N, CA and C atoms as an extended XYZ file, in Angstrom:
324
Properties=species:S:1:pos:R:3:atomname:S:1:resname:S:1:resid:I:1 pbc="F F F"
N        71.209      189.003       87.072 N   MET     1
C        71.630      187.938       87.954 CA  MET     1
C        71.319      186.609       87.305 C   MET     1
N        72.199      185.666       87.504 N   GLY     2
C        71.968      184.342       86.976 CA  GLY     2
C        71.329      183.479       88.034 C   GLY     2
N        71.361      182.171       87.766 N   SER     3
C        70.771      181.275       88.752 CA  SER     3
C        71.668      181.170       89.968 C   SER     3
N        71.102      180.705       91.053 N   SER     4
C        71.872      180.602       92.284 CA  SER     4
C        73.020      179.620       92.128 C   SER     4
N        72.839      178.550       91.390 N   ALA     5
C        73.898      177.574       91.201 CA  ALA     5
C        75.061      178.193       90.436 C   ALA     5
N        74.775      179.072       89.511 N   ALA     6
C        75.824      179.706       88.716 CA  ALA     6
C        76.633      180.680       89.556 C   ALA     6
N        76.064      181.190       90.639 N   ARG     7
C        76.762      182.179       91.444 CA  ARG     7
C        77.528      181.590       92.608 C   ARG     7
N        77.264      180.397       93.008 N   GLY     8
C        77.965      179.961       94.199 CA  GLY     8
C        77.949      178.461       94.399 C   GLY     8
N        77.625      177.712       93.422 N   GLY     9
C        77.603      176.274       93.575 CA  GLY     9
C        76.288      175.798       94.160 C   GLY     9
N        76.323      174.591       94.674 N   MET    10
C        75.111      173.968       95.186 CA  MET    10
C        74.768      174.525       96.564 C   MET    10
N        73.487      174.568       96.850 N   MET    11
C        73.018      175.007       98.163 CA  MET    11
C        72.454      173.808       98.891 C   MET    11
N        72.437      173.909      100.202 N   SER    12
C        71.832      172.839      100.982 CA  SER    12
C        70.322      172.909      100.843 C   SER    12
N        69.680      171.796      101.121 N   GLY    13
C        68.230      171.753      101.062 CA  GLY    13
C        67.576      172.740      102.012 C   GLY    13
N        68.218      172.982      103.165 N   GLY    14
C        67.693      173.946      104.127 CA  GLY    14
C        67.722      175.359      103.574 C   GLY    14
N        68.807      175.694      102.861 N   ASP    15
C        68.891      177.012      102.235 CA  ASP    15
C        67.812      177.163      101.173 C   ASP    15
N        67.669      176.141      100.345 N   GLU    16
C        66.645      176.179       99.290 CA  GLU    16
C        65.275      176.431       99.905 C   GLU    16
N        64.939      175.713      100.967 N   GLN    17
C        63.629      175.863      101.600 CA  GLN    17
C        63.484      177.237      102.231 C   GLN    17
N        64.548      177.746      102.843 N   ARG    18
C        64.496      179.075      103.455 CA  ARG    18
C        64.207      180.144      102.402 C   ARG    18
N        64.826      180.023      101.229 N   HIS    19
C        64.588      180.991      100.155 CA  HIS    19
C        63.166      180.858       99.606 C   HIS    19
N        62.701      179.629       99.475 N   ARG    20
C        61.316      179.415       99.019 CA  ARG    20
C        60.324      180.006      100.035 C   ARG    20
N        60.609      179.821      101.314 N   ASP    21
C        59.747      180.375      102.361 CA  ASP    21
C        59.750      181.904      102.306 C   ASP    21
N        60.915      182.492      102.057 N   TYR    22
C        61.004      183.948      101.958 CA  TYR    22
C        60.119      184.438      100.811 C   TYR    22
N        60.248      183.818       99.647 N   VAL    23
C        59.448      184.225       98.488 CA  VAL    23
C        57.965      183.975       98.741 C   VAL    23
N        57.635      182.857       99.393 N   ALA    24
C        56.226      182.560       99.688 CA  ALA    24
C        55.631      183.614      100.614 C   ALA    24
N        56.457      184.246      101.439 N   GLY    25
C        55.982      185.277      102.353 CA  GLY    25
C        55.825      186.651      101.711 C   GLY    25
N        56.271      186.792      100.463 N   LEU    26
C        56.118      188.070       99.759 CA  LEU    26
C        54.683      188.238       99.286 C   LEU    26
N        54.230      189.465       99.187 N   THR    27
C        52.901      189.716       98.632 CA  THR    27
C        52.940      189.430       97.134 C   THR    27
N        51.778      189.298       96.527 N   SER    28
C        51.743      189.083       95.079 CA  SER    28
C        52.348      190.281       94.347 C   SER    28
N        52.176      191.475       94.893 N   GLY    29
C        52.773      192.663       94.290 CA  GLY    29
C        54.291      192.633       94.351 C   GLY    29
N        54.839      192.159       95.474 N   GLU    30
C        56.293      192.038       95.598 CA  GLU    30
C        56.833      190.974       94.649 C   GLU    30
N        56.116      189.870       94.515 N   GLN    31
C        56.532      188.836       93.579 CA  GLN    31
C        56.489      189.373       92.142 C   GLN    31
N        55.492      190.194       91.842 N   LEU    32
C        55.406      190.807       90.522 CA  LEU    32
C        56.606      191.710       90.263 C   LEU    32
N        57.078      192.414       91.287 N   LEU    33
C        58.253      193.264       91.128 CA  LEU    33
C        59.473      192.454       90.694 C   LEU    33
N        59.627      191.246       91.224 N   ILE    34
C        60.742      190.383       90.828 CA  ILE    34
C        60.622      190.034       89.348 C   ILE    34
N        59.429      189.653       88.935 N   THR    35
C        59.204      189.301       87.537 CA  THR    35
C        59.446      190.501       86.630 C   THR    35
N        58.933      191.666       87.010 N   LEU    36
C        59.131      192.869       86.197 CA  LEU    36
C        60.598      193.248       86.121 C   LEU    36
N        61.309      193.103       87.236 N   ARG    37
C        62.753      193.394       87.227 CA  ARG    37
C        63.461      192.565       86.155 C   ARG    37
N        63.135      191.284       86.106 N   ASP    38
C        63.815      190.410       85.158 CA  ASP    38
C        63.355      190.630       83.721 C   ASP    38
N        62.073      190.909       83.527 N   GLU    39
C        61.552      191.031       82.174 CA  GLU    39
C        61.732      192.417       81.570 C   GLU    39
N        61.704      193.470       82.382 N   LEU    40
C        61.752      194.829       81.841 CA  LEU    40
C        63.048      195.573       82.142 C   LEU    40
N        63.789      195.109       83.144 N   TYR    41
C        64.986      195.830       83.563 CA  TYR    41
C        66.237      194.958       83.516 C   TYR    41
N        66.225      193.937       82.679 N   GLU    42
C        67.390      193.069       82.480 CA  GLU    42
C        67.915      192.493       83.786 C   GLU    42
N        67.019      192.234       84.741 N   GLY    43
C        67.407      191.641       86.012 CA  GLY    43
C        68.062      192.605       86.981 C   GLY    43
N        67.966      193.904       86.734 N   SER    44
C        68.676      194.893       87.546 CA  SER    44
C        67.741      195.647       88.483 C   SER    44
N        67.969      195.465       89.793 N   TRP    45
C        67.231      196.262       90.768 CA  TRP    45
C        67.585      197.733       90.600 C   TRP    45
N        68.850      198.032       90.284 N   GLU    46
C        69.292      199.419       90.180 CA  GLU    46
C        68.540      200.170       89.080 C   GLU    46
N        68.373      199.541       87.898 N   LEU    47
C        67.615      200.183       86.816 CA  LEU    47
C        66.166      200.408       87.228 C   LEU    47
N        65.589      199.422       87.907 N   MET    48
C        64.199      199.530       88.329 CA  MET    48
C        64.033      200.633       89.374 C   MET    48
N        64.947      200.668       90.355 N   LEU    49
C        64.886      201.714       91.376 CA  LEU    49
C        65.039      203.094       90.746 C   LEU    49
N        65.962      203.225       89.800 N   GLY    50
C        66.158      204.504       89.115 CA  GLY    50
C        64.904      204.959       88.405 C   GLY    50
N        64.225      204.035       87.737 N   ASP    51
C        62.996      204.358       87.020 CA  ASP    51
C        61.917      204.832       87.993 C   ASP    51
N        61.761      204.127       89.105 N   LEU    52
C        60.736      204.510       90.085 CA  LEU    52
C        61.054      205.854       90.733 C   LEU    52
N        62.319      206.064       91.046 N   ARG    53
C        62.700      207.356       91.643 CA  ARG    53
C        62.472      208.495       90.651 C   ARG    53
N        62.754      208.249       89.367 N   ASP    54
C        62.477      209.257       88.339 CA  ASP    54
C        60.990      209.593       88.306 C   ASP    54
N        60.162      208.561       88.446 N   ARG    55
C        58.710      208.788       88.474 CA  ARG    55
C        58.317      209.685       89.635 C   ARG    55
N        58.895      209.429       90.785 N   LEU    56
C        58.577      210.249       91.955 CA  LEU    56
C        58.982      211.704       91.733 C   LEU    56
N        60.034      211.915       90.981 N   GLU    57
C        60.526      213.265       90.729 CA  GLU    57
C        59.989      213.848       89.422 C   GLU    57
N        59.045      213.156       88.815 N   LYS    58
C        58.359      213.610       87.590 CA  LYS    58
C        59.284      213.714       86.380 C   LYS    58
N        60.380      212.949       86.382 N   ARG    59
C        61.244      212.903       85.219 CA  ARG    59
C        60.720      211.822       84.280 C   ARG    59
N        61.255      211.752       83.071 N   PRO    60
C        60.818      210.676       82.162 CA  PRO    60
C        61.047      209.314       82.808 C   PRO    60
N        60.136      208.393       82.577 N   TYR    61
C        60.226      207.070       83.155 CA  TYR    61
C        59.786      206.040       82.137 C   TYR    61
N        60.094      204.774       82.410 N   ILE    62
C        59.846      203.707       81.448 CA  ILE    62
C        58.378      203.287       81.405 C   ILE    62
N        57.770      202.994       82.530 N   PHE    63
C        56.365      202.588       82.539 CA  PHE    63
C        55.797      202.781       83.932 C   PHE    63
N        54.507      202.667       84.027 N   ARG    64
C        53.822      202.857       85.309 CA  ARG    64
C        53.696      201.521       86.023 C   ARG    64
N        54.300      201.405       87.177 N   LEU    65
C        54.188      200.173       87.967 CA  LEU    65
C        52.926      200.190       88.807 C   LEU    65
N        52.757      201.225       89.597 N   SER    66
C        51.580      201.338       90.459 CA  SER    66
C        51.582      202.725       91.063 C   SER    66
N        50.502      203.038       91.732 N   SER    67
C        50.441      204.334       92.410 CA  SER    67
C        51.176      204.295       93.750 C   SER    67
N        51.665      203.132       94.119 N   ARG    68
C        52.349      202.968       95.405 CA  ARG    68
C        53.853      202.908       95.219 C   ARG    68
N        54.432      203.853       94.540 N   ILE    69
C        55.854      203.814       94.223 CA  ILE    69
C        56.712      203.718       95.476 C   ILE    69
N        56.391      204.472       96.494 N   GLU    70
C        57.219      204.431       97.702 CA  GLU    70
C        57.189      203.052       98.356 C   GLU    70
N        56.044      202.403       98.372 N   ALA    71
C        55.955      201.049       98.913 CA  ALA    71
C        56.762      200.081       98.048 C   ALA    71
N        56.688      200.262       96.725 N   ASP    72
C        57.464      199.417       95.824 CA  ASP    72
C        58.961      199.625       96.044 C   ASP    72
N        59.382      200.865       96.231 N   LEU    73
C        60.794      201.146       96.480 CA  LEU    73
C        61.273      200.444       97.746 C   LEU    73
N        60.479      200.506       98.808 N   ALA    74
C        60.845      199.846      100.064 CA  ALA    74
C        60.929      198.334       99.881 C   ALA    74
N        59.967      197.758       99.155 N   ALA    75
C        59.967      196.314       98.910 CA  ALA    75
C        61.189      195.909       98.085 C   ALA    75
N        61.515      196.694       97.080 N   ILE    76
C        62.679      196.396       96.242 CA  ILE    76
C        63.954      196.434       97.070 C   ILE    76
N        64.090      197.441       97.904 N   GLU    77
C        65.287      197.540       98.747 CA  GLU    77
C        65.412      196.313       99.657 C   GLU    77
N        64.298      195.859      100.239 N   ARG    78
C        64.308      194.663      101.096 CA  ARG    78
C        64.717      193.424      100.313 C   ARG    78
N        64.109      193.233       99.133 N   MET    79
C        64.408      192.045       98.333 CA  MET    79
C        65.835      192.083       97.790 C   MET    79
N        66.291      193.264       97.382 N   ARG    80
C        67.656      193.410       96.878 CA  ARG    80
C        68.655      193.075       97.983 C   ARG    80
N        68.399      193.544       99.200 N   ALA    81
C        69.287      193.241      100.327 CA  ALA    81
C        69.307      191.738      100.620 C   ALA    81
N        68.148      191.097      100.555 N   TYR    82
C        68.075      189.651      100.791 CA  TYR    82
C        68.901      188.920       99.742 C   TYR    82
N        68.722      189.287       98.467 N   GLU    83
C        69.476      188.635       97.400 CA  GLU    83
C        70.983      188.828       97.580 C   GLU    83
N        71.407      190.025       97.945 N   ALA    84
C        72.830      190.293       98.132 CA  ALA    84
C        73.390      189.492       99.298 C   ALA    84
N        72.655      189.466      100.402 N   LYS    85
C        73.117      188.747      101.590 CA  LYS    85
C        73.194      187.252      101.330 C   LYS    85
N        72.180      186.711      100.683 N   GLU    86
C        72.081      185.261      100.482 CA  GLU    86
C        72.709      184.786       99.169 C   GLU    86
N        73.095      185.737       98.296 N   LYS    87
C        73.690      185.421       96.997 CA  LYS    87
C        72.777      184.511       96.172 C   LYS    87
N        71.492      184.948       96.089 N   VAL    88
C        70.493      184.206       95.317 CA  VAL    88
C        69.737      185.173       94.420 C   VAL    88
N        69.024      184.629       93.465 N   ASN    89
C        68.087      185.371       92.630 CA  ASN    89
C        66.701      184.893       93.043 C   ASN    89
N        65.901      185.763       93.620 N   LEU    90
C        64.581      185.356       94.113 CA  LEU    90
C        63.708      184.792       93.004 C   LEU    90
N        63.951      185.176       91.765 N   ARG    91
C        63.166      184.641       90.652 CA  ARG    91
C        63.272      183.126       90.597 C   ARG    91
N        64.418      182.594       91.037 N   ASP    92
C        64.606      181.141       91.032 CA  ASP    92
C        63.635      180.430       91.971 C   ASP    92
N        63.006      181.171       92.868 N   TYR    93
C        62.135      180.577       93.879 CA  TYR    93
C        60.667      180.940       93.695 C   TYR    93
N        60.346      181.654       92.622 N   LEU    94
C        58.946      181.955       92.317 CA  LEU    94
C        58.320      180.753       91.634 C   LEU    94
N        57.083      180.433       91.967 N   ALA    95
C        56.371      179.369       91.273 CA  ALA    95
C        56.273      179.733       89.802 C   ALA    95
N        56.531      178.769       88.955 N   GLY    96
C        56.449      179.015       87.522 CA  GLY    96
C        57.732      179.553       86.930 C   GLY    96
N        58.797      179.669       87.748 N   SER    97
C        60.087      180.090       87.227 CA  SER    97
C        60.649      178.984       86.356 C   SER    97
N        61.587      179.314       85.485 N   PRO    98
C        62.180      178.273       84.636 CA  PRO    98
C        62.655      177.100       85.475 C   PRO    98
N        62.303      175.915       85.044 N   GLY    99
C        62.715      174.713       85.759 CA  GLY    99
C        61.791      174.295       86.882 C   GLY    99
N        60.718      175.036       87.098 N   GLU   100
C        59.785      174.690       88.168 CA  GLU   100
C        58.374      174.755       87.619 C   GLU   100
N        57.596      173.748       87.973 N   GLU   101
C        56.212      173.748       87.535 CA  GLU   101
C        55.380      174.708       88.388 C   GLU   101
N        54.500      175.451       87.753 N   ALA   102
C        53.578      176.316       88.486 CA  ALA   102
C        52.539      175.439       89.162 C   ALA   102
N        52.058      175.849       90.336 N   PRO   103
C        51.031      175.041       91.004 CA  PRO   103
C        49.768      174.992       90.171 C   PRO   103
N        49.095      173.852       90.216 N   ASP   104
C        47.862      173.679       89.459 CA  ASP   104
C        46.735      174.358       90.194 C   ASP   104
N        46.147      175.398       89.553 N   ASP   105
C        45.057      176.119       90.206 CA  ASP   105
C        43.690      175.614       89.765 C   ASP   105
N        43.694      174.516       88.996 N   GLY   106
C        42.430      173.935       88.573 CA  GLY   106
C        41.866      174.534       87.304 C   GLY   106
N        42.515      175.588       86.769 N   GLU   107
C        42.035      176.198       85.542 CA  GLU   107
C        42.882      175.739       84.386 C   GLU   107
N        42.215      175.476       83.252 N   ALA   108
C        42.956      175.039       82.066 CA  ALA   108
C        43.003      176.127       81.038 C   ALA   108
């Protein structure tokens, strides 16, 4: 998936804030799933879901995400549905995503 602007033009400020609020409401583990999807699965929820399902069925898999595969699968399905409905890439709304400064946590 590309950036939201590349998929549908400009969004209103209210839409931008709604998407940021959605991402802010995700757990750190769910936010990590978005990052892993983009970095390890070429931005594809389908490849990531396939890998996790293979793990559950003891077939060859790419890497170990966590012992909570079923919870990860449910989270991925929720986030994938949100992205499809809203025509956005949630990665665009994670702190530290390209074009956005990460919040200063006081550590250098």
